[in-house]
C-alpha positions in Angstrom: 1.4 -72.0 1.0 5.2 -72.0 0.6 7.6 -69.3 1.8 11.3 -68.5 1.6 13.6 -66.1 3.3 13.9 -62.7 1.6 17.2 -62.2 -0.3 18.0 -59.3 2.1 17.8 -61.6 5.2 20.2 -64.2 6.5 19.0 -66.5 9.4 21.7 -67.2 11.9 22.5 -68.5 15.4 25.6 -68.6 17.5 26.8 -69.8 20.8 24.6 -68.0 23.3 22.5 -66.4 20.6 19.8 -68.9 19.7 18.1 -67.0 16.8 18.7 -63.8 14.9 18.9 -62.4 11.4 21.2 -60.2 9.4 19.8 -57.7 7.0 22.0 -56.6 4.2 23.6 -53.2 4.9 23.0 -53.4 8.7 26.1 -54.5 10.7 24.5 -56.1 13.7 22.1 -59.1 13.8 18.5 -58.4 14.9 17.0 -60.7 17.6 14.1 -63.0 17.1 11.6 -64.6 19.4 11.8 -68.4 19.6 8.5 -68.6 17.7 9.7 -66.2 15.0 13.0 -68.1 14.7 11.3 -71.5 14.5 8.9 -70.2 11.9 11.7 -68.7 9.8 13.6 -72.0 9.8 10.5 -73.5 8.0 10.5 -70.8 5.3 12.7 -72.9 3.0 10.4 -73.4 0.1 9.8 -77.0 1.1 7.3 -76.7 4.0 3.6 -76.1 3.2 2.6 -73.5 5.8 -0.7 -72.1 6.8 -0.8 -68.2 6.2 -1.6 -65.9 9.1 -0.3 -65.1 12.6 3.5 -65.2 12.8 3.9 -65.8 9.0 1.8 -62.7 8.3 3.9 -60.6 10.7 7.2 -61.9 9.2 6.0 -61.2 5.6 4.8 -57.7 6.7 8.4 -57.0 8.0 9.9 -58.2 4.7 11.7 -61.2 6.2 9.9 -63.8 4.0 8.3 -64.0 0.6 5.7 -66.3 -0.8 7.2 -68.7 -3.3 6.7 -71.9 -5.3 7.5 -75.2 -3.8 11.2 -76.0 -4.2 12.2 -72.3 -4.5 14.9 -72.1 -1.8 16.5 -69.2 -0.1 19.9 -68.1 -1.4 23.0 -69.7 0.1 23.7 -66.6 2.1 20.1 -66.3 3.4 19.7 -70.0 4.4 19.8 -70.8 8.1 23.3 -71.4 9.5 24.5 -72.1 13.0 27.9 -70.7 13.7 30.0 -72.5 16.3 31.6 -69.4 17.9 30.2 -66.5 19.9 28.4 -63.7 18.1 31.0 -61.5 16.4 29.4 -59.4 13.6 32.1 -57.1 12.5 35.9 -56.6 12.4 38.6 -54.1 11.6 40.5 -55.2 8.5 44.0 -53.5 8.2 44.9 -54.4 4.6 48.2 -52.6 4.5 50.7 -50.8 6.8 51.8 -48.5 3.9 50.8 -44.9 3.9 51.4 -42.0 1.5 51.6 -39.4 4.3 54.1 -38.8 7.0 52.0 -37.5 9.9 53.9 -36.9 13.1 51.1 -38.4 15.3 50.7 -41.6 13.3 52.5 -45.0 13.8 51.8 -45.8 10.1 53.8 -42.8 8.9 55.4 -43.2 5.4 58.9 -43.3 6.9 58.1 -46.1 9.4 59.4 -49.0 7.3 58.8 -51.8 9.8 55.0 -51.3 9.6 54.8 -51.3 5.8 53.8 -54.9 5.4 50.6 -55.8 3.7 48.4 -58.7 3.0 48.6 -60.4 -0.4 45.3 -60.6 -2.3 45.2 -64.4 -1.8 45.8 -64.1 2.0 43.0 -61.5 2.2 40.6 -63.8 0.3 41.3 -66.7 2.7 40.8 -64.3 5.6 37.5 -63.2 4.2 36.3 -66.8 3.8 37.3 -67.4 7.5 35.5 -64.3 8.6 32.3 -65.3 6.7 32.5 -68.7 8.3 32.7 -67.1 11.7 29.5 -65.1 11.1 31.2 -61.7 10.5 29.1 -59.5 8.3 30.7 -56.1 8.2 34.2 -54.5 8.1 36.0 -51.4 8.9 38.7 -51.3 6.3 41.8 -49.5 7.5 45.6 -49.4 7.1 48.1 -47.3 6.9 46.2 -45.9 3.9 44.0 -48.7 2.6 43.6 -47.1 -0.9 47.4 -47.5 -1.6 47.0 -51.3 -1.6 47.3 -52.2 -5.3 44.3 -54.5 -5.1 42.1 -52.2 -3.0 39.0 -52.3 -5.4 39.4 -56.1 -5.8 39.4 -56.5 -2.0 36.1 -54.5 -1.8 34.6 -56.6 -4.5 35.6 -59.8 -2.7 33.9 -58.6 0.5 30.7 -57.8 -1.4 30.9 -61.1 -3.3 30.6 -62.9 0.0 27.5 -60.9 0.9 29.4 -58.9 3.5 29.9 -55.2 3.4 32.2 -52.3 4.3 30.7 -50.3 7.1 33.5 -47.8 7.4 36.6 -46.9 5.4 39.4 -45.2 7.4 41.3 -43.2 4.9 43.1 -39.9 4.4 41.3 -39.7 1.0 44.5 -38.8 -0.8 45.7 -41.7 -2.9 
């Protein structure tokens, strides 16, 4: 019988983390036993596997699905070894601009030296690099992130790369 990884699961390894998986919407990778990891690597739609045991447990947990031969996991789901240490999430300050002038804040509206911001193209390159390093989740911050003129486009680009925004630091007044 043939199996593939669920679309909600991404199989990964890093330096010092031999086997784990990401689940969409959960910021940290979940550990796997060596047996589970080795079995999941075979769930690529190409290996004819005998049902039962570890496969049954992985299917019950929703990590794999039965499939037809040649039906592969998505590009995001497919196993990938990442050459750096495990680093699942990052803070992403997309702008230093803010629409408030709070006394306690270094990003106050009258603090001109901090009002720089990423261009959309720079952010897209950074998102590609973050994905390639195994980053899965972001805290989007600023200044006030919602004053960035491409704020919604940035969120779409994060999602398009199968990553997600875990937290948005905002004053909610834009």
